[in-house]
Each structure stands twice: as C-alpha cells, then as structure tokens.
N, C-alpha and C positions, 0 to 999 in steps of 0.2 A: 209528900204531904206538906201543907203550909205550917207555919209556926202559930197560927191562929188558935186561940183557946175558945172553947164553946161552953156556955152555961148549960147545965142539965135541963133547965126549963125551956131553953131555946130548942134543944134537940127533941124534947118531948112534944113541943108545939109542932115542929116539922112532922114528926111521926103521926101526930093526931090528924094532920092534914091529909095523910095517906090512909087514914082509917085504922091506925095502930095505936090503941089507947091504953094498953096494959103493959108497957115495957117495965121490966124489973131490973134490967141492967143494960147500960149503953157504954161500950168501951172501944177505944181505938183498936184498929184491926189491920193486920197485914204489914208488908214492908214496902209498899208503894211510895214513890216520892212526889207524885203529882196531885192526886185528889186527896181529900180528907175522908177517910173510910172508918166506919164504925160497925161493930157487931151488936145486934140488938137481941136481947133475950126477953121473952114475954111470959106472963103468968100462965098462959095456955100451953107453953112449951114450944111454941113456934119461934123460929129464929129468922132474922133478916139481916141483910147488908144495907146500910144507909151510907150514901156518898154525897158529899158536896163537890161539885165539879169545879175544877180549877178555872180561874179567870183568864188563863193563858190561851184558851181555845175559844173559838166562836161557838157559843153554847147552842145556838139554833142548828148549825150544821152538825154539831156533835150529836145532839138529840135525834135529828133526822136519821143520821147514819146508824146510830145504835139501834133504833127501833126497826129500821129496814133490815139490818144484818141479822138481828136476833129473830125477827119475824120470819125471814126467809129460811134460816136454819131450822127453826121450829116446824115450819110447814113441811120441810123435807124429812122430819123425824130425826134431826141431828141434835143431840143434847147440847144445850147452850144456856147462857144466863137467862133467867126468867125475870123480865122487867115487870114489876108489880105497880109501879107508879113513877112518873117522871114529870116534875114541874121545876124547871130551871130556877136555881142552880142545883136542886136536890133530886135524887132518884133513889128508889128502893128496889133491891133485888131479893128474890128468894134465896135463902142460905143453901149452899150446895152441901147437903147432909151426906156424910160418908166419903167425901172427897178431901184430899189434902195435897199440899205442894211442898217442894223443897227449894231452897234458895241457891244451893250449890250442887252441881252434878258431881257425884262421887264414883260413878262407874259407867262404862260405855253403854250398858243396857238402858240407862236413863236417857242418855243422849239420843239413842235410837228411837225410844218411845216418843220423846219430845219432837223430834224431827218428823216422825210419822204423823203426830197429832197436828202439827202446823200444815203439813202437806194435805192432810184430809180436810182441814179447815179451808184451805185455798180451793181444793176440789169442790167443796160444797157451795162455795160462793161464785164459782165460775159461770153459773147460769143466772146470776142475779139480774133481773130485768132492768131495762132502762127506767128512769134516767140514771146516769152514773152517780156513784157516790161522789160527794164533793171533798176536796182535800181539806183536812183539819189543819194541817201544817203544810202550806205550799212549799214545794221543792225540798222536802224533808231530807231525802237521801241524794239530792243532786250534788255530786261531788264537785262539778265545775263551779256551781254557785257557792259551795262551801269554800273553795279556793279563792274565789273573788272576795268573799267576806274576810278571809284571812289576809289577803293582800291589802285590803282597806285598813284592817286593824294594825298591820305592820307599818303601813304608811303613816297612820295617825300616831302610833306609838305613845298613847296617852300616859302610860306609866313608866316610860323610859326603859322598857324591857327588851326591845328588839335586839340590841347588841348581845344579850345573854342567850338568845335562842337562834344564833346564826346557823348552828348545825341542824336544828330542827327545820328551819326554813329551807335549807339546802336539801334536806331529805324530801320535802314536798316538791321542790323544784325539779328534782330528778325523776319524779313520777307524774308530772303534770299531764303529759300526753296519754299515758296509760290510764290515768284517773278518769279521762273523758270517755272511755270505751263504751260503757253501758248507756250513758246518756245519749251518745251519738247514735248507737245502734237502735235505741228506742225511737229517736227522732226520725230515723230512716225507715222505721217499721220492721226492722230485722229482729227485734225482740219485742214481744207484745206487752201491752199494759195489762195488768191483772189487779184483782182486789187482793190486797195483802194486809197482814197484821201490823208489821212495822215495829214490833217490840218482842222479838221471839226469844225471850229468856225462859229458862226452865221453870221459873216460878209463875209463869203465865199459863202453865198447863196444870190443871187440877186432876189428880188421879184417884181412882177408886180401887179397892182390893181386887175387884173382878177384872181389872185391866182396862175398864172404860175410862175415858178422859173427857175433859171439857176445857176448851181454850177460853181464857178470860182476859180481862183488861183490853177491851175492844176499842178504846178511845181513838187509837191511831189507825184503825182499820179504814183504808182508803185506797184509791188507785195508786199503783206503784209497779215495781218489778218483783217477780218471784225470787229473783236473784238477791234482792236486798234482804228479804226475809231469811233466805238460806245463809247469806253472808254473815248476817248478825248472829245466827246460830253458831257458825264456826268461830266467830270472834269471842262469844261468851262461853260456849260449851267446850271448846277445845283448849281453853286457856289453862295453863298449869299454875298460874298465880293470880292474885287479886288484881282488879283493874287499876289499883293505885299502889302496887308493890314497888318499893324504892330500890330493892336489890334486883337489878335487871338480869343477873345471872340465873334467877329463878323463873324468868319469863320466857315461855315458848309455847308453841301450839303442839298439842299432843296428837300424834298421828292416829292412834287407835280410836280416839274420840272422833276425829274427823271421819274415819272410815265408818264408825257407827252412825254418824249423822247422815252420811251419803246413803248407807244401806236403808235406814229408816225412811228417809225422804223419798228416795226413788221407788221404794215399794208402794208408796201412796200417790205420788205426784204424777199421775198418768197424763196430765195435760201438757207437760213440758215439750217444747220444740227442740230440735237438734241444737239450735243456736244457744238456747238456755242451758242445755246439758253441757255444751262445750265451755261454758263460762262459769260453771258451778264452783270449780276450785278457785278461779280468779275472784269470784264474788267475796270470798272470805277476806282476801287481801284488800279488796276495794273498800268494803264497809269498815274494816279495822282502820285503814288509812283515813277514811272520812271521819270517824269518831275521834281519832287522834288530832285531826285538823280542827275539829270543833273545840277540843280542849285547849289547843294552842291558841286559837282565835280568842277564846274567853280569857286566857291568861294575859294576852297582849292588851285586851280591852279593859282589864282590871277586875276580872272575876265577877262579871255582872249577871251571868246566866246560871252556871252550875253552882250548887252549894259547895263551899270548900270548908275544910276543917282546920286548915293551917295555911300559912303563906307558901306559895309555890305548889299547892296541891294540884292545880290544873296542869302545871308543867310536868309533875310526876306522872299524872294520868296520860298525858300526851306521850311521854317517853316510853311508858309501858306499852301503849298501842303501837308505836313505831317499832319497838323491839318485837312485838308479835308479828308485824308485817314482815320484818326481816326473817323471822323463823319460818313463816309460810313461804316466803320466796326461796329460802334454802331447801325447802321440801317440795317445791312446786312440781317437779317431775314425778315424784311419788304420789302426790295428791291427784295430779291429772290421771295417773295410771289407775288409781282407786276409782275415780269417777267412771272411767272407761269400762272397768271391770263390772260395775253394777248397772251401767247404762246400756 
C-alpha cells in the first residue's frame, strides 16, 4: 500500500458515489503492499472492501481484466470477488463473510490447499473467450528480460555497489542459459500460454471453515505460464525462513512442503501438458532466481522499486533467494522424483 493518508470525508465521498451512504467505520485492511485497501462497516451491518488502485498499473487494462475474470468465474458458478462498483481509481467489493487467510504457511496441508486453489483457478479460466487479457505488467516473469535489466543496472552502477556484489553477479552468470528455458520453450510453442494469477502467495487464498476457498488479489491475472504460478508457490510456500532472513544457515526449501504443493496442484491442474509437468520442479528454481535478480537489480539501481527498511535490505533479500535456489538445486533429483510420482 502507499504512504498516502486519506481524510475520512474523502473516503465517505467515494463511498457515497457507489451508493454506500451509512458507513460507521472505515479502516485500513489486509497486508497487501500495492493498493490502498479499507474495510467498511455500515449501520445496516453490511460490510465492504474499498480499494484505491495503484498508479503503477494501467488502470483501464486492470479494470477490463478484473471485470472479465470475475464475470467469467461467476458465470461458471465459481466463487470469486463480487465487484459492486468500479470507477477508476476506486472499486468496491462485497466483503467475503466467513472467509479468512493466513500470511505464513505453518503446515503442509495448507500448502496443498493453496496449490489446489490456484490450480482450480487456472482451470476455470482456461476457457475464457477471446479477446485475450492484456498484460498489466509486460514481461513480468520474463527471466531473460530481467537479466537484461540487471546487466544494465550493473553497467550503470549508479551507487558504486557493483564491486560488492561480484559473487551475486557470478551466481546469475552461471545460470544464464538455464534461465532462458521457459521463455524459449514458450516462444517455440512447446509450452502454452495460459491465464495465470502471478502472485500465488498463501494469503491470496481466502478459506472458509467448510473447506471452500476464494482466490483474491486478481490485479496481476494476465497471460503467462502455469509454471510461473507454480514456481512462485514453491518459492514462498516451501521456504523455511523469511524472505529477508540475514542468517543464511536458516534458509532452505522444505521438501515436505514441496511435495504438498505438487500433490495439491496436480490433483486439480488437469490441463497441464507433459512439457509443463516435466518442468514443474525446475519452475521453483527459476522463479526464485528471477525474484533474486529483481532484488539485486534494485539494489544496484539505488533501491528505487522495492520498499526497504534499512540499507542493504534488497541485497539481503537477493542473497536469501539465491540460497533458496541452491537448496532446490541440491534437492533437484528428489523434487523431480516427487513430481513423477504424482504426475
């Protein structure tokens, strides 16, 4: 979310524009980092989610994508966010009563549930009619392009930091050819383009006591590879430590959580081709490397994209991601065997 402050009268005026004229409480809500999100309580007892969309996205593309995705899911009987009003830059959703989320996975069963939810989400969007959704962030998970941006940042070296990250740059250099695998296969048509979520963290799955779930935070839903979604699940859900853990001895990928992800995902992802299945284990390494490259690029550029809490924060994040890559590489034979077992 932004650091912008909002006056109560401003928020009430926005709500009135959507026909909500009796708010009794408007408060910040959730742990998202992009949009400004508020929970709205009303005198009638009805609750809403009010969001101001970030200026970082093309708002017209985002609005079109959100309305098409939620409309398609609703028409198929799939529980999704209910858009009650959308006038850029503001939108209102019905509050998901009875649903909750967690920020950190604490047991493999949660990883399995989340993986199944995202796979079912992809399944439901597989028959979204033309025209294609437009990319909200072009080349978002394109590792080849991310390496190009890293090279540019290293060449510019605007903060004089390049010499201090020689080991990290060498880490990327050693994996350049492998990093191009998915992009190359998609360009050749060997791996299909799909509609994907692109932010598959556990807290983007809202769960109810009866076992039902709703995938939320749909802003980055756009064309991509199913492997990118699965890979980011591996990166976030199998991690033994926080994304910015300084003690690298605590950083590794947990095999039992990886297996739970595979089990949950393959139980629902009936659309996968053999080429996609063969690259599931690799996708975790690829997306983790990609995110590490993004942190390193931002560090070299002077920390202009990711919010940082202290000097060197992005470098700490980069090193954590690269240590996760090493952990996945060390377990690659076991991870590949797990995928074969369930595929």
